PyMOL commands that place a pseudoatom at each C-alpha (Angstrom):
pseudoatom trace, name=CA, resn=MET, resi=1, chain=A, elem=C, hetatm=0, pos=[90.676, 99.096, 110.442]
pseudoatom trace, name=CA, resn=ARG, resi=2, chain=A, elem=C, hetatm=0, pos=[92.684, 100.935, 113.079]
pseudoatom trace, name=CA, resn=GLY, resi=3, chain=A, elem=C, hetatm=0, pos=[91.138, 103.312, 115.549]
pseudoatom trace, name=CA, resn=ILE, resi=4, chain=A, elem=C, hetatm=0, pos=[92.534, 106.818, 115.663]
pseudoatom trace, name=CA, resn=PRO, resi=5, chain=A, elem=C, hetatm=0, pos=[91.499, 109.092, 118.520]
pseudoatom trace, name=CA, resn=TYR, resi=6, chain=A, elem=C, hetatm=0, pos=[90.733, 112.689, 117.647]
pseudoatom trace, name=CA, resn=HIS, resi=7, chain=A, elem=C, hetatm=0, pos=[90.549, 113.908, 121.251]
pseudoatom trace, name=CA, resn=CYS, resi=8, chain=A, elem=C, hetatm=0, pos=[92.327, 112.930, 124.452]
pseudoatom trace, name=CA, resn=PRO, resi=9, chain=A, elem=C, hetatm=0, pos=[89.973, 110.953, 126.728]
pseudoatom trace, name=CA, resn=TYR, resi=10, chain=A, elem=C, hetatm=0, pos=[91.342, 112.839, 129.763]
pseudoatom trace, name=CA, resn=CYS, resi=11, chain=A, elem=C, hetatm=0, pos=[91.520, 116.492, 128.724]
pseudoatom trace, name=CA, resn=ALA, resi=12, chain=A, elem=C, hetatm=0, pos=[89.719, 116.517, 125.334]
pseudoatom trace, name=CA, resn=GLU, resi=13, chain=A, elem=C, hetatm=0, pos=[92.599, 118.295, 123.593]
pseudoatom trace, name=CA, resn=GLU, resi=14, chain=A, elem=C, hetatm=0, pos=[93.682, 117.309, 120.081]
pseudoatom trace, name=CA, resn=ASP, resi=15, chain=A, elem=C, hetatm=0, pos=[97.489, 117.319, 120.445]
pseudoatom trace, name=CA, resn=LEU, resi=16, chain=A, elem=C, hetatm=0, pos=[97.879, 113.526, 120.120]
pseudoatom trace, name=CA, resn=ARG, resi=17, chain=A, elem=C, hetatm=0, pos=[100.805, 111.511, 118.794]
pseudoatom trace, name=CA, resn=PRO, resi=18, chain=A, elem=C, hetatm=0, pos=[101.512, 107.773, 118.544]
pseudoatom trace, name=CA, resn=HIS, resi=19, chain=A, elem=C, hetatm=0, pos=[103.265, 106.410, 121.655]
pseudoatom trace, name=CA, resn=GLY, resi=20, chain=A, elem=C, hetatm=0, pos=[105.589, 103.429, 121.846]
pseudoatom trace, name=CA, resn=GLU, resi=21, chain=A, elem=C, hetatm=0, pos=[105.898, 100.521, 119.446]
pseudoatom trace, name=CA, resn=LYS, resi=22, chain=A, elem=C, hetatm=0, pos=[102.519, 98.849, 120.023]
pseudoatom trace, name=CA, resn=HIS, resi=23, chain=A, elem=C, hetatm=0, pos=[99.419, 99.565, 117.960]
pseudoatom trace, name=CA, resn=GLY, resi=24, chain=A, elem=C, hetatm=0, pos=[96.801, 101.682, 119.734]
pseudoatom trace, name=CA, resn=GLU, resi=25, chain=A, elem=C, hetatm=0, pos=[99.119, 103.549, 122.113]
pseudoatom trace, name=CA, resn=TRP, resi=26, chain=A, elem=C, hetatm=0, pos=[98.853, 107.333, 122.086]
pseudoatom trace, name=CA, resn=GLU, resi=27, chain=A, elem=C, hetatm=0, pos=[100.227, 110.273, 124.040]
pseudoatom trace, name=CA, resn=CYS, resi=28, chain=A, elem=C, hetatm=0, pos=[98.682, 113.656, 124.672]
pseudoatom trace, name=CA, resn=HIS, resi=29, chain=A, elem=C, hetatm=0, pos=[101.117, 116.557, 124.629]
pseudoatom trace, name=CA, resn=SER, resi=30, chain=A, elem=C, hetatm=0, pos=[98.591, 118.821, 126.364]
pseudoatom trace, name=CA, resn=CYS, resi=31, chain=A, elem=C, hetatm=0, pos=[98.033, 116.873, 129.604]
pseudoatom trace, name=CA, resn=LEU, resi=32, chain=A, elem=C, hetatm=0, pos=[101.136, 114.649, 129.257]
pseudoatom trace, name=CA, resn=ARG, resi=33, chain=A, elem=C, hetatm=0, pos=[99.211, 111.373, 129.588]
pseudoatom trace, name=CA, resn=ALA, resi=34, chain=A, elem=C, hetatm=0, pos=[99.716, 108.189, 127.603]
pseudoatom trace, name=CA, resn=PHE, resi=35, chain=A, elem=C, hetatm=0, pos=[96.818, 105.844, 126.938]
pseudoatom trace, name=CA, resn=ARG, resi=36, chain=A, elem=C, hetatm=0, pos=[95.903, 102.745, 124.953]
pseudoatom trace, name=CA, resn=LEU, resi=37, chain=A, elem=C, hetatm=0, pos=[92.920, 102.086, 122.683]
pseudoatom trace, name=CA, resn=GLY, resi=38, chain=A, elem=C, hetatm=0, pos=[91.676, 98.558, 122.249]
pseudoatom trace, name=CA, resn=PHE, resi=39, chain=A, elem=C, hetatm=0, pos=[88.805, 96.453, 121.032]
pseudoatom trace, name=CA, resn=ILE, resi=40, chain=A, elem=C, hetatm=0, pos=[87.075, 94.527, 123.842]
pseudoatom trace, name=CA, resn=GLY, resi=41, chain=A, elem=C, hetatm=0, pos=[84.582, 92.497, 121.830]
pseudoatom trace, name=CA, resn=GLN, resi=42, chain=A, elem=C, hetatm=0, pos=[81.281, 92.595, 120.022]
pseudoatom trace, name=CA, resn=LEU, resi=43, chain=A, elem=C, hetatm=0, pos=[77.995, 92.926, 121.895]
pseudoatom trace, name=CA, resn=ALA, resi=44, chain=A, elem=C, hetatm=0, pos=[75.123, 90.558, 121.291]
pseudoatom trace, name=CA, resn=PRO, resi=45, chain=A, elem=C, hetatm=0, pos=[72.043, 92.543, 120.168]
pseudoatom trace, name=CA, resn=ASN, resi=46, chain=A, elem=C, hetatm=0, pos=[69.796, 90.816, 122.712]
pseudoatom trace, name=CA, resn=ASN, resi=47, chain=A, elem=C, hetatm=0, pos=[72.053, 91.970, 125.603]
pseudoatom trace, name=CA, resn=LEU, resi=48, chain=A, elem=C, hetatm=0, pos=[71.804, 95.689, 124.836]
pseudoatom trace, name=CA, resn=THR, resi=49, chain=A, elem=C, hetatm=0, pos=[69.977, 97.889, 127.301]
pseudoatom trace, name=CA, resn=THR, resi=50, chain=A, elem=C, hetatm=0, pos=[68.894, 101.497, 126.910]
pseudoatom trace, name=CA, resn=HIS, resi=51, chain=A, elem=C, hetatm=0, pos=[69.616, 104.091, 129.550]
for i in range(1, 51): cmd.bond("trace and resi %d" % i, "trace and resi %d" % (i + 1))
show_as sticks, trace
zoom trace
């Protein structure tokens, strides 16, 4: 499954478009920033802490 952002992580606007040739790269036409989404890894349940 591929992640699709619905809001820019910098300005929270919704004017997003794919950016570049690589999967997970997006550009925001509101704040003119480009960013990348990626999967880091899976957390072990015994390592979770509550805040």
